[in-house]
C-alpha positions in Angstrom: 0.0 0.0 0.0 1.4 3.4 -0.9 2.1 6.1 1.7 -0.9 8.2 0.6 -3.2 5.2 0.6 -1.9 4.2 4.1 -2.5 7.7 5.4 -6.0 7.8 4.0 -6.9 4.4 5.4 -5.5 5.2 8.9 -7.1 8.6 8.9 -10.5 7.2 7.9 -10.3 4.6 10.7 -9.3 7.2 13.3 -12.0 9.6 12.1 -14.8 7.1 12.2 -14.0 5.6 15.5 -13.1 8.8 17.2 -16.3 10.4 15.7 -18.3 7.6 17.3 -16.6 8.3 20.6 -17.1 12.0 20.4 -20.7 11.5 19.3 -21.4 9.3 22.3 -20.1 11.9 24.6 -22.0 14.7 22.8 -25.3 12.8 22.9 -24.8 12.0 26.5 -24.3 15.6 27.4 -27.3 16.7 25.3 -29.5 14.0 26.8 -30.9 12.8 23.6 -30.7 12.5 19.8 -32.6 15.7 19.0 -30.7 18.2 16.7 -31.2 21.5 15.1 -31.7 20.7 11.4 -29.8 23.9 10.4 -26.7 22.6 12.1 -26.9 19.0 10.9 -27.4 15.7 12.7 -25.3 14.9 15.8 -23.4 12.4 13.6 -22.6 15.1 11.0 -21.6 17.6 13.7 -19.4 15.1 15.5 -17.8 14.0 12.2 -17.1 17.6 11.2 -15.6 18.3 14.7 -13.4 15.3 14.5 -12.1 16.1 11.0 -11.4 19.7 12.0 -9.6 18.7 15.1 -7.5 16.1 13.3 -6.5 18.7 10.7 -5.2 20.8 13.5 -3.1 18.0 15.0 -1.6 16.9 11.6 0.9 19.8 10.9 2.9 19.4 14.2 3.2 15.6 13.8 4.3 16.0 10.2 7.4 17.7 11.6 8.4 14.6 13.6 8.1 13.5 17.2 9.9 16.1 19.4 9.1 17.9 22.6 7.9 21.0 20.7 5.7 19.1 18.2 4.3 16.8 20.9 3.4 19.9 23.0 1.6 21.4 20.0 -0.3 18.2 19.1 -1.2 16.9 22.6 -4.1 19.4 23.2 -5.8 18.7 19.9 -5.4 14.9 20.2 -7.0 15.1 23.7 -9.8 17.2 22.2 -10.2 14.6 19.5 -10.6 11.8 22.1 -12.4 13.9 24.7 -10.4 12.4 27.6 -9.5 13.9 30.9 -5.8 13.9 30.1 -3.4 12.7 27.4 0.4 12.5 27.1 2.9 11.7 24.4 6.2 10.1 24.9 9.2 9.1 22.9 11.2 6.0 23.9 12.9 7.7 26.8 10.8 10.4 28.3 7.4 12.2 28.5 7.4 14.8 25.8 4.1 16.6 26.5 1.1 16.4 28.9 -2.3 17.9 28.4 -5.1 17.9 31.0 -5.4 17.1 34.7 -3.2 14.9 37.0 0.2 15.7 35.6 1.7 16.4 39.0 1.3 12.9 40.4 0.9 10.8 37.2 3.7 12.0 35.0 6.5 10.3 37.0 4.8 6.9 36.5 4.4 7.1 32.7 7.8 5.6 31.7 6.9 2.5 33.7 3.4 2.3 32.2 4.6 2.6 28.6 7.6 0.2 28.9 5.6 -2.9 27.8 4.1 -1.1 24.8 7.4 0.3 23.7 8.8 -3.2 23.9 6.0 -5.1 22.2 4.4 -2.5 19.9 1.0 -3.5 21.2 -1.7 -1.3 22.8 -2.8 -2.1 26.3 -5.0 -0.6 29.0 -4.7 -0.6 32.8 -5.9 1.0 36.0 -3.8 3.9 37.0 -3.7 2.9 40.6 -4.1 6.5 41.7 -4.8 6.9 45.5 -6.1 10.4 45.2 -9.9 10.3 45.5 -10.2 13.7 43.8 -8.2 12.7 40.7 -10.3 11.8 37.7 -7.6 9.7 36.1 -8.6 6.1 36.9 -8.0 4.3 33.6 -5.2 4.6 31.0 -5.0 3.4 27.4 -1.4 3.1 26.1 -1.0 2.9 22.3 2.2 2.8 20.3 3.4 5.6 18.0 5.3 3.9 15.2 7.5 4.9 12.2 9.7 3.2 9.6 12.1 2.0 12.2 9.6 0.6 14.7 8.1 2.0 17.8 9.0 5.7 18.3 7.0 6.4 21.4 3.5 6.1 23.0 0.2 7.9 23.3 -1.4 7.6 26.7 -5.1 8.6 27.1 -6.5 8.8 30.6 -10.2 8.4 31.4 -12.3 8.3 34.6 -13.5 4.8 34.0 -12.8 1.7 32.0 -14.1 2.0 28.4 -13.8 -0.3 25.4 -14.7 2.6 23.1 -11.8 4.6 24.5 -9.5 1.7 23.9 -10.5 1.4 20.3 -10.6 5.2 19.7 -7.2 5.8 21.3 -5.6 3.0 19.3 -7.0 4.3 16.0 -5.9 7.9 16.8 -2.4 6.6 17.6 -2.4 4.8 14.3 -3.4 8.0 12.5 -0.7 10.0 14.4 1.8 7.3 13.4 1.0 7.8 9.8 1.8 11.5 10.2 5.1 10.6 11.8 5.8 8.2 8.9 5.1 10.9 6.4 7.5 13.2 8.3 10.1 10.5 7.9 9.3 10.2 4.2 9.7 14.0 3.9 13.1 13.8 5.5 14.1 10.8 3.3 13.0 12.7 0.2 15.0 15.7 1.3 18.1 13.5 1.9 17.6 12.0 -1.6 17.3 15.4 -3.2 20.4 16.5 -1.4 22.3 13.4 -2.5 21.3 14.0 -6.1 22.5 17.6 -5.9 25.8 16.4 -4.3 26.2 14.0 -7.2 25.7 16.7 -9.7 28.2 18.9 -7.8 30.6 16.1 -7.8 30.2 15.9 -11.6 31.7 19.4 -11.9 35.0 17.9 -12.8 38.1 18.7 -10.8 39.8 18.8 -14.2 37.4 21.5 -15.2 38.2 23.5 -12.1 42.0 23.0 -12.6 41.8 23.8 -16.3 39.7 27.0 -15.6 42.3 28.2 -13.1 45.1 27.4 -15.5 43.3 29.3 -18.3 42.8 32.3 -16.0 46.5 32.1 -15.0 47.5 32.2 -18.6 45.9 35.6 -19.0 47.4 37.2 -15.9 50.4 38.7 -17.7 49.1 38.9 -21.3 45.6 40.3 -20.5 45.2 41.1 -16.8 41.7 42.6 -17.3 40.4 39.4 -18.9 42.0 37.3 -16.2 40.2 39.4 -13.6 36.8 39.0 -15.4 37.3 35.2 -15.7 38.2 35.0 -12.1 35.0 36.8 -11.1 33.1 34.4 -13.4 34.8 31.4 -11.7 33.9 32.7 -8.3 30.3 33.3 -9.2 29.9 30.0 -10.9 31.3 28.0 -8.0 29.3 30.0 -5.4 26.1 29.3 -7.3 26.9 25.6 -7.9 27.8 24.9 -4.3 25.0 26.9 -2.6 23.5 25.1 0.4 19.8 26.0 0.2 17.1 25.7 -2.3 15.8 22.7 -4.3 14.6 25.0 -7.1 15.9 28.0 -9.0 14.7 30.4 -11.7 15.6 29.7 -15.3 17.3 33.1 -15.4 19.7 32.1 -12.5 20.4 28.7 -14.1 21.2 30.4 -17.5 23.5 32.9 -15.8 25.5 30.1 -14.2 25.7 28.4 -17.6 27.0 31.5 -19.2 29.7 31.6 -16.5 30.6 28.0 -17.2 30.8 28.6 -21.0 32.9 31.7 -20.4 35.4 29.6 -18.5 35.3 26.8 -21.1 35.7 29.3 -23.9 38.9 30.6 -22.2 40.3 27.2 -22.5 39.1 26.1 -25.9 39.1 29.4 -27.7 37.6 29.4 -31.2 37.0 25.6 -31.1 33.9 26.3 -28.9 31.1 28.3 -30.5 28.0 29.1 -28.5 24.6 30.3 -29.6 21.9 31.5 -27.0 18.3 31.9 -28.1 16.3 32.9 -25.0 12.8 34.2 -24.9 12.6 36.8 -22.1 9.1 35.7 -20.9 10.4 32.3 -19.7 13.2 33.7 -17.5 11.1 33.7 -14.3 10.1 30.0 -14.8 11.1 27.8 -11.8 12.9 24.4 -12.4 15.0 22.0 -10.3 18.4 23.5 -9.2 21.4 22.5 -11.4 19.0 20.9 -13.9 20.5 22.4 -17.1 24.2 22.8 -16.3 25.0 19.0 -16.6 23.3 19.0 -20.0 25.5 21.9 -21.2 28.6 20.3 -19.8 27.7 17.1 -21.6 27.3 19.0 -24.9 30.7 20.7 -24.5 32.4 17.5 -23.5 31.0 15.3 -26.3 30.9 18.1 -28.8 34.6 18.7 -28.6 35.7 15.1 -28.1 38.0 13.9 -30.9 37.2 16.9 -33.1 39.9 19.3 -34.2 37.5 21.7 -35.9 35.5 22.3 -32.8 31.8 22.4 -32.3 28.8 24.6 -31.8 26.5 24.4 -28.8 23.1 26.0 -29.1 21.0 26.7 -26.0 17.4 27.8 -26.7 14.5 28.5 -24.3 11.0 29.3 -25.7 7.5 29.9 -24.4 5.1 27.1 -25.2 1.9 28.2 -23.5 1.7 26.3 -20.2 5.3 25.2 -20.5 8.8 26.5 -21.1 10.8 24.4 -23.5 14.6 24.4 -23.2 16.9 22.6 -25.7 20.6 22.0 -25.5 22.1 20.9 -28.9 25.6 20.2 -30.1 27.0 19.1 -33.5 29.6 16.8 -32.0 30.2 13.0 -32.1 26.7 12.0 -30.8 26.0 8.8 -29.0 24.8 5.3 -29.9 21.1 5.1 -29.0 21.5 1.8 -27.1 24.3 3.3 -25.0 22.1 6.3 -24.3 19.3 4.1 -23.1 21.7 2.3 -20.8 22.8 5.7 -19.4 19.2 6.8 -18.7 18.5 3.4 -17.0 21.3 4.3 -14.6 23.8 1.9 -16.1 26.8 4.2 -16.3 29.4 2.9 -18.7 32.9 4.3 -18.2 33.1 7.9 -19.2 29.4 8.4 -19.7 28.9 10.5 -16.6 25.8 10.7 -14.4 24.4 14.0 -15.5 21.8 12.8 -18.0 20.3 10.0 -15.8 20.3 12.3 -12.8 18.5 15.1 -14.5 16.0 12.8 -16.2 15.1 11.2 -12.8 14.7 14.5 -11.0 12.4 15.9 -13.7 10.2 12.8 -13.6 10.0 12.9 -9.8 9.1 16.6 -9.7 6.8 16.9 -12.7 5.7 13.4 -13.6 6.8 10.6 -15.9 5.9 12.4 -19.0 8.4 15.2 -18.3 11.6 13.2 -18.7 14.3 14.2 -21.0 13.7 13.9 -24.8 17.0 13.1 -26.5 17.8 12.9 -30.2 21.2 11.5 -31.1 23.1 9.1 -33.3 26.8 8.3 -33.8 28.4 11.2 -35.6 25.0 13.1 -35.6 25.4 15.3 -32.5 22.9 15.4 -29.7 19.8 17.4 -28.9 18.3 17.3 -25.4 14.8 18.8 -24.8 13.5 19.8 -21.4 9.9 20.7 -20.9 9.1 22.7 -17.7 5.5 23.3 -16.5 4.9 26.9 -15.5 2.8 26.0 -12.4 4.3 25.6 -9.0 7.1 22.9 -9.0 6.3 19.6 -7.3 2.5 20.0 -7.8 0.9 18.0 -10.6 -2.0 19.6 -12.5 -5.4 17.8 -12.3 -6.8 16.3 -15.4 -9.5 18.5 -17.1 
């Protein structure tokens, strides 16, 4: 079952059972089933109340299980269950308490939750409280789980033994666990994206850096002004490529970085490298994944000049296509065998093929959908043309079908 389906199923179970529990308490307080027709039936009002309360508890839990997020979520979870008190723990301590009885019950929580943390099973028990004025007579302990097992526990306290509370607390804990799992998935996705960007940064060849500095040094005496300009380009290029924050960037920023890269490459290759830019101004604000185009340009320069004395031409074009921006990177170099290209895009990296194409292709598909992968036209001796389609809507959000 997918993470989204799992979340939906768990949320539905929690909502239905907790709604029944809330409804029972609501009807009991009202003394009967009568309802104002303008406000809906008791079931409809209870369901709305449960859904609204659950929506308030979800954002803190989506940030993970910490003292701060537990404190923010505990009150809404207790409201969801309608209990006298509720606490949340991790595997080592009580993170948050909401409701009565904290002063003489909190110290006993680690002992009460130990079995649940060990087995991962819900349990209920009398609190054993000796204070006749304390309303906390019964405790339901349910595990909070994540990808790596039991993360902590939810403890709901009631004034009496209740099978409905046991079921409702267990289902709410499952719903909360789904939010924690989604938080872990968010962190995993962030780590994956960071790893992909690190891989792209690693592809900025040390040889390119060395050769750029060598080319700059060659102009120090013969053309100091050009050496200064190239050094500034090198500084800006490396600063942008190794920035620490931001999964996305504007097309204008990506193209500026590419211009800096080409200026440095041009200082080395001279007239052998010819570059044409055809950029429509209206697409410059379009957002796309960070470092998405630079590997394509580097690939074009590398393969365009490989084994060719007469040099090559690299053409970079960006045009407006209605709901999309279309960017093409084309060279007239040696090209590539289509079978080898397919192997590269499958992640099978033959020696010297690099990782840029497969990395960019995978990132585009993850962000925009499978239909937005790279379109590559090539053949041995026929050069290569890579086309990137970028939707103009917010990145990471797929459009609904009409």
